C-alpha positions in Angstrom: 0.0 0.0 0.0 1.5 3.3 -1.1 -0.8 5.7 0.8 1.4 5.8 3.9 4.8 5.8 2.1 5.5 9.5 2.7 4.5 9.4 6.4 6.6 6.3 7.0 9.6 7.8 5.3 9.3 11.0 7.4 8.9 9.0 10.6 12.1 7.0 10.0 13.9 10.3 9.1 13.2 11.4 12.7 14.8 8.3 14.2 18.5 7.5 14.6 19.9 5.7 11.6 20.5 2.5 13.5 18.3 1.0 16.2 19.8 0.1 19.5 18.1 -3.3 19.3 16.8 -5.1 16.2 15.6 -8.7 16.2 13.5 -10.8 13.9 10.3 -12.2 15.5 10.5 -15.5 17.4 7.4 -16.9 19.0 9.6 -18.2 21.9 10.3 -14.6 22.9 6.7 -13.6 23.4 5.9 -12.1 26.8 3.9 -14.1 29.3 0.2 -13.3 29.1 -1.2 -11.3 31.9 -4.7 -10.8 33.3 -6.6 -8.3 31.2 -8.6 -7.1 34.2 -5.5 -6.6 36.4 -4.8 -3.1 37.8 -1.3 -1.8 38.3 -1.1 0.8 41.0 1.6 3.5 41.1 3.2 2.0 44.2 3.8 -1.3 42.2 5.2 0.2 39.0 8.8 1.0 38.2 7.9 3.8 35.8 5.4 4.9 33.1 6.2 5.2 29.5 4.7 8.5 28.4 3.9 9.3 32.1 4.3 12.5 34.1 3.0 14.6 31.2 5.7 13.4 28.8 4.9 12.9 25.2 3.5 9.5 24.0 2.8 8.5 20.5 1.0 5.5 19.0 0.5 4.8 15.3 -0.4 1.8 13.1 0.6 2.3 9.4 0.3 0.1 6.4 3.2 -0.4 3.9 5.5 -2.9 2.1 8.8 -4.1 3.6 11.6 -4.9 1.2 12.5 -8.0 3.2 9.0 -9.0 4.2 10.2 -10.0 7.7 8.6 -9.8 11.1 10.8 -7.7 13.4 11.1 -5.6 16.5 13.3 -2.5 16.7 14.1 -0.3 19.8 15.5 3.2 19.5 16.8 4.3 22.9 16.9 2.4 26.2 15.2 -0.9 26.8 12.8 -1.4 29.7 15.5 -2.8 32.1 17.6 0.3 31.4 14.9 2.8 32.4 14.3 4.0 35.9 11.9 7.0 35.5 9.0 8.1 33.4 10.1 8.9 29.8 8.8 10.1 26.5 7.6 7.1 24.4 6.6 6.2 20.9 5.2 2.9 19.6 5.0 2.6 15.8 3.6 -0.5 14.1 4.0 -1.1 10.4 1.8 -3.8 8.9 2.3 -5.4 5.4 -0.9 -6.9 4.0 -0.9 -10.0 1.8 -2.8 -8.0 -0.8 -1.5 -4.5 -0.6 -3.5 -3.1 -3.5 -5.7 -0.2 -2.2 -8.6 -1.3 -4.4 -8.9 -4.6 -2.6 -9.0 -3.2 0.9 -12.0 -3.9 3.1 -13.1 -2.0 6.1 -13.2 -5.1 8.3 -9.6 -5.7 7.6 -8.5 -2.4 9.0 -10.9 -2.5 11.9 -9.7 -6.0 13.0 -6.0 -5.2 12.7 -6.5 -2.0 14.8 -8.5 -3.9 17.4 -5.5 -6.3 18.0 -3.7 -3.6 19.9 -6.5 -3.7 22.5 -6.1 -7.4 23.0 -2.5 -7.3 24.1 -2.1 -8.0 27.8 1.6 -8.8 28.6 2.2 -9.6 32.3 3.6 -6.6 34.1 3.1 -4.3 31.1 -0.2 -2.3 31.4 -1.1 -0.5 28.2 -3.5 2.4 27.8 -4.2 3.5 24.3 -6.1 6.5 23.1 -6.7 6.1 19.4 -8.4 9.5 19.0 -5.4 11.2 20.6 -2.8 8.9 19.0 -1.3 8.2 22.4 -0.1 5.1 24.2 1.0 5.1 27.8 2.4 2.0 29.6 2.9 1.3 33.3 5.7 -1.2 33.8 5.6 -3.3 37.0 8.6 -3.6 39.3 8.1 -7.3 39.4 8.4 -7.6 35.6 11.9 -6.0 35.7 13.0 -7.9 38.8 12.5 -11.4 37.2 15.4 -13.6 36.3 14.7 -12.7 32.7 13.5 -9.1 32.9 10.7 -8.0 30.5 11.9 -6.3 27.4 10.5 -4.5 24.4 11.5 -7.5 22.4 9.1 -9.7 24.4 6.3 -7.1 24.0 6.9 -6.7 20.3 7.0 -10.4 19.6 3.7 -10.8 21.5 2.1 -8.0 19.4 3.4 -9.6 16.1 2.1 -13.0 17.2 -1.3 -11.4 17.8 -1.4 -9.4 14.5 -0.3 -12.5 12.5 -3.6 -14.2 13.6 -5.3 -11.9 11.1 -5.5 -13.7 7.8 -4.7 -10.6 5.8 -1.5 -9.8 7.5 1.7 -10.8 5.8 4.3 -9.2 8.0 4.7 -6.8 11.0 7.5 -4.6 12.1 7.0 -2.8 15.4 9.2 0.0 16.7 9.6 1.2 20.3 11.2 4.6 20.9 12.6 6.0 24.2 15.6 7.9 22.8 16.0 11.4 24.3 17.1 13.1 21.1 14.0 12.2 19.0 11.5 14.9 18.1 8.4 13.4 19.7 6.2 16.3 18.7 7.0 15.8 15.1 6.4 12.1 15.4 3.0 12.9 17.0 2.1 15.1 14.1 2.9 12.4 11.7 0.9 9.9 13.7 -2.1 12.2 13.4 -1.5 12.4 9.7 -1.5 8.6 9.5 -4.7 8.4 11.4 -6.3 10.9 9.0 -5.3 8.7 6.1 -6.7 5.6 7.8 -10.0 7.4 8.5 -10.2 8.6 4.9 -9.7 5.0 3.7 -12.3 3.7 6.1 -14.7 6.4 5.0 -14.3 5.5 1.4 -14.9 1.8 2.2 -18.0 2.5 4.4 -20.1 5.2 2.7 -22.4 4.7 -0.2 -22.2 8.3 -1.4 -18.9 9.9 -2.5 -19.9 13.5 -2.9 -16.4 15.1 -2.7 -17.8 18.6 -2.4 -19.5 17.9 0.9 -17.1 15.3 2.3 -15.2 16.1 5.5 -12.3 14.0 4.2 -11.7 16.1 1.1 -8.7 18.1 2.5 -6.7 15.0 3.3 -7.7 13.3 -0.1 -6.5 16.4 -1.9 -3.1 16.1 -0.3 -2.4 12.3 -0.2 -1.6 10.7 -3.5 -3.8 7.7 -4.2 -6.7 8.6 -2.0 -8.7 10.4 -4.6 -8.1 7.5 -7.1 -9.3 5.1 -4.5 -12.5 7.1 -4.0 -13.3 7.3 -7.6 -12.6 3.6 -8.1 -14.9 2.6 -5.3 -17.6 4.9 -6.6 -17.3 3.3 -10.1 -17.6 -0.2 -8.6 -20.7 0.7 -6.6 -22.7 2.3 -9.4 -23.8 -1.0 -11.0 -25.2 -2.1 -7.7 -27.0 1.1 -7.1 -28.8 1.3 -10.4 
């Protein structure tokens, strides 16, 4: 899918050239599953990613990877190296088996996005706000005190495992960022841009009428190459069924 290419390129331009950790996905590295109803109190946590008013960024984008591999990358300190609340970004790039925009379906995007709310690693309590593009995480002291301390690699492998249960997903690369020298405000702006693109695609796939003059998505479609073409193609496909 080409719709997100510019945003993805700009995101990586904001990150250091080389990640501090990179690993291909291994199911054996998945984090132990926790209780989805568990509550982690402040007194029991080591720190909060995106806590204390610090920036947090969350974004799911769709694109093609040259190597087509499932992988986890970390830019900055891993969980066991952190001791205080820190700015945080979590970027997830999903490659679909059929990446042609004209073959997208609303249910695909909805189910893939919903996977993020089904991730419950033990000792890693995630709070996501899709509307704000934020993800804050409380990390338990016990998770870091274990013989094998919890790491972003464990969390990333768990997320990849979950996303790969979706039949449309070919590959996943998920990125965790805690580096101090990253422009989180710029990353946040790009995450909002990615959300606008996703919402425009969903709107195109959902609605029966594509009156561009009155559509709230027109500004984003005018700016993102490929969105207008997708709108017109969907409208052309619907007309035989509406007559």
